[in-house]
C-alpha positions in Angstrom: 99.3 -68.3 -46.6 97.3 -69.5 -43.6 96.1 -66.9 -41.1 97.7 -67.0 -37.7 95.8 -69.3 -35.4 96.7 -71.2 -32.3 98.3 -74.6 -33.1 95.5 -76.6 -31.4 92.8 -75.1 -33.7 94.9 -75.8 -36.7 95.3 -79.4 -35.5 91.6 -79.7 -34.9 90.8 -78.6 -38.4 93.3 -81.0 -39.8 91.7 -83.8 -37.8 88.4 -83.3 -39.6 90.2 -83.8 -42.9 91.8 -87.1 -41.8 90.9 -90.2 -43.8 88.2 -92.2 -42.0 86.8 -89.3 -40.1 83.6 -89.3 -42.1 83.0 -92.9 -41.3 83.4 -92.1 -37.5 80.9 -89.3 -37.9 78.6 -91.5 -39.9 78.7 -94.2 -37.2 78.0 -91.7 -34.5 75.1 -90.2 -36.6 73.6 -93.7 -37.0 73.9 -94.5 -33.3 72.3 -91.2 -32.4 69.5 -91.8 -35.0 68.9 -95.3 -33.5 68.8 -93.9 -30.0 66.3 -91.2 -31.2 64.1 -93.9 -32.7 64.1 -95.8 -29.4 63.2 -92.7 -27.5 60.3 -92.0 -29.9 59.1 -95.6 -29.6 59.3 -95.4 -25.8 57.4 -92.2 -25.8 54.7 -93.8 -27.9 54.3 -96.9 -25.7 54.4 -94.8 -22.5 51.6 -92.6 -24.0 49.6 -95.8 -24.8 50.2 -97.2 -21.3 49.4 -93.8 -19.6 45.9 -93.6 -21.3 45.1 -97.2 -20.9 45.9 -96.9 -17.1 44.0 -93.6 -16.8 41.0 -95.2 -18.6 41.0 -98.2 -16.3 41.2 -95.9 -13.3 37.8 -94.3 -14.4 36.3 -97.7 -13.6 38.3 -98.4 -10.4 37.7 -95.0 -8.8 34.7 -93.4 -10.6 33.9 -91.2 -7.6 37.2 -89.4 -8.1 36.4 -88.4 -11.6 32.7 -87.8 -11.1 33.5 -85.4 -8.2 35.7 -83.3 -10.5 33.0 -82.7 -13.1 31.3 -79.3 -13.1 27.6 -79.4 -12.1 26.6 -78.2 -15.5 27.8 -81.4 -17.1 24.9 -83.8 -17.6 25.0 -87.4 -16.4 28.5 -87.3 -14.8 28.4 -91.1 -14.3 27.9 -91.8 -18.0 30.5 -89.2 -19.0 33.0 -90.9 -16.6 32.3 -94.2 -18.3 32.6 -92.7 -21.8 35.9 -91.0 -20.8 37.3 -94.3 -19.5 36.3 -96.2 -22.6 37.8 -93.4 -24.8 41.0 -93.3 -22.9 41.5 -97.1 -23.0 40.5 -97.3 -26.7 42.8 -94.4 -27.7 45.7 -95.9 -25.7 45.3 -99.1 -27.6 45.0 -97.3 -30.9 48.3 -95.5 -30.3 50.1 -98.9 -30.5 49.2 -99.5 -34.1 50.9 -97.6 -37.0 47.7 -97.4 -39.0 45.8 -95.6 -36.2 48.6 -93.8 -34.4 48.1 -90.3 -35.9 44.3 -90.4 -35.6 44.5 -91.6 -32.0 47.0 -88.9 -31.1 44.8 -86.2 -32.7 41.8 -87.5 -30.9 43.7 -87.5 -27.6 44.5 -83.8 -28.2 40.8 -83.1 -28.8 39.8 -85.1 -25.7 42.3 -83.1 -23.6 40.9 -79.8 -24.9 37.4 -81.1 -24.0 38.7 -81.8 -20.4 39.8 -78.2 -19.9 36.5 -77.1 -18.3 37.0 -79.8 -15.6 40.4 -78.3 -14.7 38.9 -74.7 -14.7 36.0 -75.9 -12.4 38.5 -77.5 -10.1 40.4 -74.2 -9.7 37.1 -72.3 -9.3 36.1 -74.5 -6.3 39.4 -73.8 -4.6 41.1 -77.0 -5.9 39.3 -79.1 -3.3 36.3 -81.3 -3.9 35.2 -83.2 -0.9 35.3 -87.0 -1.4 37.4 -86.6 -4.5 40.5 -84.5 -4.7 41.9 -81.8 -2.5 45.2 -80.1 -3.3 46.8 -76.7 -2.7 45.3 -74.0 -5.0 48.6 -73.6 -6.8 48.6 -77.3 -7.8 45.3 -76.8 -9.6 46.9 -74.1 -11.6 49.9 -76.3 -12.3 47.6 -79.0 -13.6 45.9 -76.6 -16.0 48.8 -74.4 -17.3 51.8 -76.9 -17.1 50.7 -80.5 -17.0 47.8 -80.3 -19.4 49.8 -78.5 -22.1 52.6 -81.0 -21.6 50.1 -83.8 -22.2 48.9 -82.1 -25.4 52.5 -81.7 -26.5 53.3 -85.3 -25.8 50.3 -86.5 -27.9 51.3 -84.1 -30.7 55.0 -85.2 -30.6 54.0 -88.9 -30.7 51.7 -88.2 -33.7 54.7 -87.0 -35.6 56.4 -90.4 -35.3 53.7 -92.0 -37.4 55.1 -93.8 -40.5 51.9 -92.9 -42.4 
């Protein structure tokens, strides 16, 4: 004997047992999986584009980046060039399956290395004459929200590697 349940629940349970229902569920699952793969691929190519563009910007506006570097960093102009080259190279390496995971892990290391720059920016009141001047809270947002999201993005893309 079936327990007393409202008729609509009984009908909903019966619907799941109907012939062909599994094929409908299977088609939906396949389309969701295809959409997920497209989203992962878009995230990967956006990550590549983001770092290539950021790297190019190191050469277009070097004074912006050099001004953000703490005074205890040696040769800020050379560090800026190296950072630009690294970002462009890593952005390109994200594109290829064979180098995707390595590139993403290296982006994560690079972002960790950049943390002192964000801390210095906050220490000087989030305003560097001739470079960047923002409200103090925005300096904190860059460090505690945006930077971790960039780390998470690189990590998530690394998990899409077929290797």
